[in-house]
C-alpha positions as CSV (number, residue, x, y, z in Angstrom):
1,M,8.1,109.9,50.8
2,P,10.0,106.9,51.8
3,A,13.2,108.1,54.4
4,H,16.8,108.0,52.9
5,G,19.1,104.9,53.5
6,K,16.3,102.6,53.0
7,H,15.4,100.8,50.0
8,R,12.3,99.5,48.7
9,R,12.1,95.8,47.6
10,P,11.2,95.6,44.0
11,R,8.2,93.6,43.3
12,R,8.8,90.3,41.2
13,R,7.5,90.5,37.9
14,T,5.2,87.1,37.7
15,V,6.6,84.5,34.9
16,P,3.8,83.1,32.8
17,R,3.0,79.8,33.8
18,G,5.0,77.3,31.3
19,L,7.4,80.2,30.2
20,A,10.4,81.6,31.8
21,L,12.0,84.7,30.3
22,A,15.9,85.4,29.5
23,G,16.6,88.7,28.1
24,S,19.8,89.9,26.7
25,G,20.0,93.4,25.8
26,G,16.7,94.2,24.7
27,A,15.6,90.9,23.1
28,A,13.7,88.3,25.2
29,L,13.6,84.6,24.5
30,A,10.9,82.9,25.6
31,L,11.8,79.3,27.0
32,P,9.5,76.5,27.5
33,L,9.4,75.4,31.2
34,V,10.2,72.0,31.6
35,V,8.1,70.6,34.2
36,P,9.2,66.8,35.5
37,A,6.4,64.4,34.3
38,S,4.6,62.7,36.9
39,A,1.9,59.8,36.7
40,G,-1.0,61.9,36.4
41,A,0.4,64.8,35.7
42,Q,-1.8,67.3,34.0
43,P,-0.5,68.6,30.4
44,V,1.1,72.0,30.9
45,A,-1.4,74.7,29.3
46,G,-0.3,75.7,26.3
47,A,2.3,73.5,25.3
48,P,1.6,71.2,22.0
49,A,-0.1,68.1,22.2
50,T,2.3,65.2,21.8
51,A,1.2,62.5,19.4
52,A,0.7,58.9,21.2
53,H,2.6,56.9,18.7
54,A,0.7,53.2,19.0
55,L,2.2,50.1,18.3
56,P,0.5,48.3,15.6
57,A,-2.0,45.5,17.0
58,A,-0.2,41.8,16.3
59,P,-2.6,40.0,13.8
60,S,-5.0,37.6,15.3
61,A,-3.9,34.6,14.4
62,R,-5.7,32.4,11.7
63,P,-8.2,30.0,13.6
64,A,-7.4,26.5,12.6
65,A,-9.9,24.4,10.4
66,A,-11.7,22.3,12.0
67,V,-11.1,18.4,11.8
68,P,-14.1,16.1,11.4
69,A,-14.1,13.4,14.1
70,T,-14.2,10.8,12.2
71,L,-13.3,10.5,8.3
72,P,-15.7,9.3,5.6
73,A,-15.8,5.7,4.9
74,A,-14.1,5.0,1.8
75,P,-16.7,3.4,-0.5
76,A,-17.0,-0.4,-1.3
77,T,-15.6,-1.4,-4.8
78,T,-16.1,-4.8,-6.5
79,R,-13.1,-7.2,-8.5
80,T,-13.7,-9.6,-10.6
81,Y,-12.2,-13.3,-11.3
82,T,-12.6,-15.6,-14.1
83,V,-13.1,-19.0,-13.7
84,V,-10.5,-21.1,-15.1
85,K,-10.6,-24.7,-15.6
86,G,-10.1,-27.1,-11.9
87,D,-11.9,-23.9,-10.2
88,S,-14.2,-24.3,-7.5
89,L,-16.1,-21.9,-5.3
90,S,-14.5,-23.2,-2.6
91,G,-11.4,-23.1,-4.0
92,I,-11.5,-19.8,-4.7
93,A,-13.0,-18.9,-1.8
94,R,-10.0,-20.0,0.1
95,E,-7.2,-18.5,-2.2
96,K,-8.9,-15.2,-2.1
97,G,-9.7,-15.0,1.7
98,I,-13.5,-14.4,1.2
99,Q,-15.2,-14.4,4.7
100,G,-17.8,-16.8,4.9
101,G,-16.2,-19.2,2.5
102,W,-17.9,-20.6,-0.6
103,K,-21.3,-20.1,0.5
104,A,-20.7,-15.8,0.7
105,L,-19.2,-16.1,-2.3
106,Y,-22.4,-18.1,-3.9
107,R,-24.5,-15.9,-2.4
108,A,-22.7,-13.0,-3.9
109,N,-22.5,-14.6,-7.6
110,R,-25.6,-16.9,-7.6
111,T,-27.3,-15.1,-10.3
112,V,-24.6,-16.1,-12.5
113,V,-23.9,-19.6,-11.0
114,G,-27.0,-20.6,-11.0
115,D,-28.9,-23.2,-8.6
116,N,-25.5,-25.7,-8.4
117,P,-22.6,-24.0,-6.7
118,S,-20.8,-27.1,-7.7
119,L,-20.9,-26.2,-10.9
120,I,-19.0,-23.2,-12.6
121,H,-17.8,-23.3,-16.1
122,P,-14.3,-22.1,-17.2
123,G,-14.6,-18.2,-18.0
124,L,-17.3,-17.4,-16.0
125,E,-17.1,-14.2,-14.3
126,L,-17.5,-14.0,-10.4
127,T,-17.8,-10.8,-8.4
128,I,-15.9,-10.3,-5.1
129,R,-16.5,-7.5,-3.0
130,R,-13.6,-5.4,-1.6
131,D,-15.2,-5.2,2.1
132,S,-15.5,-9.5,2.0
133,A,-12.1,-10.0,1.3
134,K,-9.8,-10.6,4.1
135,A,-6.7,-9.5,2.5
136,P,-5.4,-9.1,-1.1
137,A,-4.5,-12.2,-2.6
138,A,-0.7,-12.5,-3.0
139,K,1.0,-12.5,-6.8
140,T,2.0,-15.4,-8.2
141,P,5.7,-15.0,-8.7
142,A,6.6,-15.3,-12.2
143,G,7.1,-18.8,-14.0
144,T,4.5,-20.2,-11.7
145,T,0.8,-20.9,-12.5
146,E,-1.8,-19.8,-10.3
147,R,-3.2,-23.6,-10.1
148,A,0.2,-25.2,-9.7
149,S,0.1,-28.2,-7.1
150,R,-3.7,-27.9,-7.1
151,S,-3.9,-31.7,-5.4
152,E,-1.7,-30.7,-2.8
153,R,-3.7,-27.6,-1.8
154,R,-6.6,-30.0,-1.4
155,S,-4.2,-32.1,0.2
156,A,-5.1,-30.4,3.8
157,P,-8.8,-29.6,5.3
158,A,-10.1,-25.9,4.5
159,S,-10.1,-23.9,8.0
160,S,-12.7,-22.5,8.9
161,G,-10.9,-19.6,10.9
162,A,-11.9,-20.8,14.2
163,A,-10.7,-23.6,16.4
164,A,-12.3,-26.7,15.1
165,A,-14.8,-28.1,17.9
166,P,-14.4,-32.0,17.9
167,A,-16.6,-33.3,15.0
168,A,-19.5,-35.2,16.1
169,T,-19.5,-39.0,14.7
170,T,-22.1,-39.4,11.5
171,A,-23.0,-43.2,10.8
172,Y,-23.6,-43.7,7.2
173,A,-25.3,-46.7,5.8
174,D,-23.0,-49.5,3.9
175,N,-24.4,-49.2,0.6
176,L,-24.4,-46.7,-2.6
177,D,-26.1,-44.0,-0.9
178,G,-24.4,-44.1,2.6
179,W,-21.0,-44.1,0.6
180,I,-21.8,-41.2,-1.6
181,R,-22.9,-39.4,1.5
182,E,-19.8,-40.1,3.3
183,S,-17.8,-38.9,0.3
184,L,-19.4,-35.6,-0.3
185,D,-18.7,-35.1,4.0
186,I,-14.9,-35.5,3.1
187,M,-14.6,-33.6,-0.2
188,A,-16.6,-30.7,1.8
189,R,-13.9,-30.6,4.3
190,Y,-10.9,-30.8,1.3
191,G,-12.9,-27.9,-0.6
192,I,-13.5,-30.7,-3.8
193,P,-16.4,-29.8,-5.6
194,G,-19.3,-32.2,-6.2
195,S,-23.1,-33.4,-5.8
196,Y,-25.0,-36.2,-4.8
197,D,-26.9,-36.7,-8.4
198,G,-23.6,-36.0,-10.5
199,I,-21.5,-38.8,-8.4
200,L,-24.6,-41.0,-8.8
201,R,-24.9,-40.3,-12.3
202,N,-21.6,-41.2,-12.9
203,V,-21.1,-44.3,-10.8
204,M,-23.8,-45.9,-12.5
205,R,-22.6,-45.0,-16.0
206,E,-19.0,-46.6,-14.9
207,S,-19.8,-49.3,-12.8
208,S,-23.7,-49.7,-12.5
209,G,-23.1,-49.2,-8.7
210,N,-20.5,-52.1,-7.9
211,P,-17.8,-51.6,-6.4
212,R,-15.7,-54.5,-7.3
213,A,-16.0,-53.8,-10.7
214,I,-12.8,-53.8,-13.2
215,N,-12.2,-53.6,-16.7
216,L,-9.9,-56.0,-17.9
217,W,-10.4,-55.2,-22.1
218,D,-10.1,-51.5,-22.6
219,S,-6.5,-49.6,-23.4
220,N,-5.9,-48.9,-19.7
221,A,-5.9,-52.7,-19.2
222,A,-3.6,-53.5,-21.8
223,A,-1.2,-51.2,-20.7
224,G,-1.5,-53.1,-17.0
225,T,-3.2,-50.6,-15.1
226,P,-7.3,-51.4,-15.2
227,S,-10.0,-49.6,-14.1
228,K,-11.5,-50.1,-10.8
229,G,-14.0,-49.8,-8.6
230,L,-17.2,-47.6,-8.5
231,L,-15.7,-45.1,-10.7
232,Q,-13.3,-46.7,-12.7
233,V,-10.2,-45.4,-11.1
234,I,-6.4,-46.7,-12.4
235,Q,-4.0,-46.9,-9.6
236,P,-1.6,-44.1,-10.9
237,T,-4.7,-41.7,-10.7
238,F,-5.9,-42.9,-7.5
239,T,-2.5,-42.5,-5.9
240,A,-1.8,-39.0,-7.4
241,Y,-5.7,-37.6,-6.1
242,H,-6.2,-40.1,-3.3
243,V,-7.5,-38.1,-0.5
244,P,-5.8,-38.1,3.2
245,G,-8.0,-39.9,6.1
246,T,-9.4,-42.4,3.5
247,S,-8.3,-45.9,2.3
248,M,-5.3,-46.9,0.2
249,D,-7.1,-49.4,-0.8
250,L,-8.4,-48.5,-4.5
251,F,-11.6,-50.8,-4.4
252,D,-13.0,-49.3,-1.0
253,P,-15.6,-47.1,-2.5
254,V,-15.1,-44.1,-0.3
255,A,-11.9,-43.7,-1.2
256,N,-12.3,-44.6,-4.8
257,I,-15.1,-41.9,-4.7
258,T,-13.0,-39.1,-3.3
259,A,-10.1,-39.6,-5.4
260,A,-12.2,-39.5,-8.7
261,C,-13.9,-36.5,-7.8
262,N,-10.7,-34.9,-6.3
263,Y,-9.3,-35.9,-10.0
264,A,-12.5,-34.6,-12.1
265,A,-12.4,-31.4,-10.0
266,D,-8.8,-30.6,-11.1
267,R,-9.5,-31.7,-14.8
268,Y,-13.0,-30.7,-15.5
269,G,-14.0,-28.4,-12.6
270,S,-16.3,-31.2,-10.8
271,I,-17.3,-34.5,-11.4
272,D,-21.0,-33.0,-12.2
273,N,-19.1,-31.9,-15.6
274,V,-18.4,-35.0,-16.4
275,N,-20.7,-36.8,-18.7
276,G,-18.9,-39.8,-20.2
277,P,-15.7,-41.9,-20.2
278,Y,-13.1,-39.6,-18.5
């Protein structure tokens, strides 16, 4: 028995981990023990697990559609041109900007044109490939015709698209054969159609090859403008259709032939289409 005057320290009653007891009278309340949270701390035993509210994941970006490295080439298309009176392959190629000139246009339409590129008829349908044209032809302004001032357009040589090299001097015989050949070379530079046979046939009918021939009996002579030269051209026609670079003398063989062929191209499409008085 312990000595009087000394008190025994009562034992402390252990509190269950995680709970604190608070008494008031006979009732006791169990309160959860608040434990400061620390990184890596273990959860208190017996405490209800706290549900982690995770943020919804951001939707992944939709991959961009792949863009092809090169766009598919547009299919080549064709368009047609209807030949009208006075047209020539060289003139059409120049007006439509055909790459390769009249030769390329002729190759593309040889089956419809035939063996003579100088002989094309009004109404003939020519095919012009889209990939051969340099640029679309300009629309004709209202109130004008497509072939207005055709003789003026022929007053300048057809450009080849590149700087022209100095032309080599060609010697021509001073006879009918040489005159025709020289005329054909000049006509080619100015886009005037015609062939050797077409010129020769008409010369022989009109003057029998005499460059000084003159008609003094027909209606032109009666009007004071007789037909003269190899292709029997009257002075007003010669002046209107004279080809630059040739003589202004109506009796000059080359000047006479080129002016007559220029006139025939404007009125008949080509000297090759003339088979009688014109």
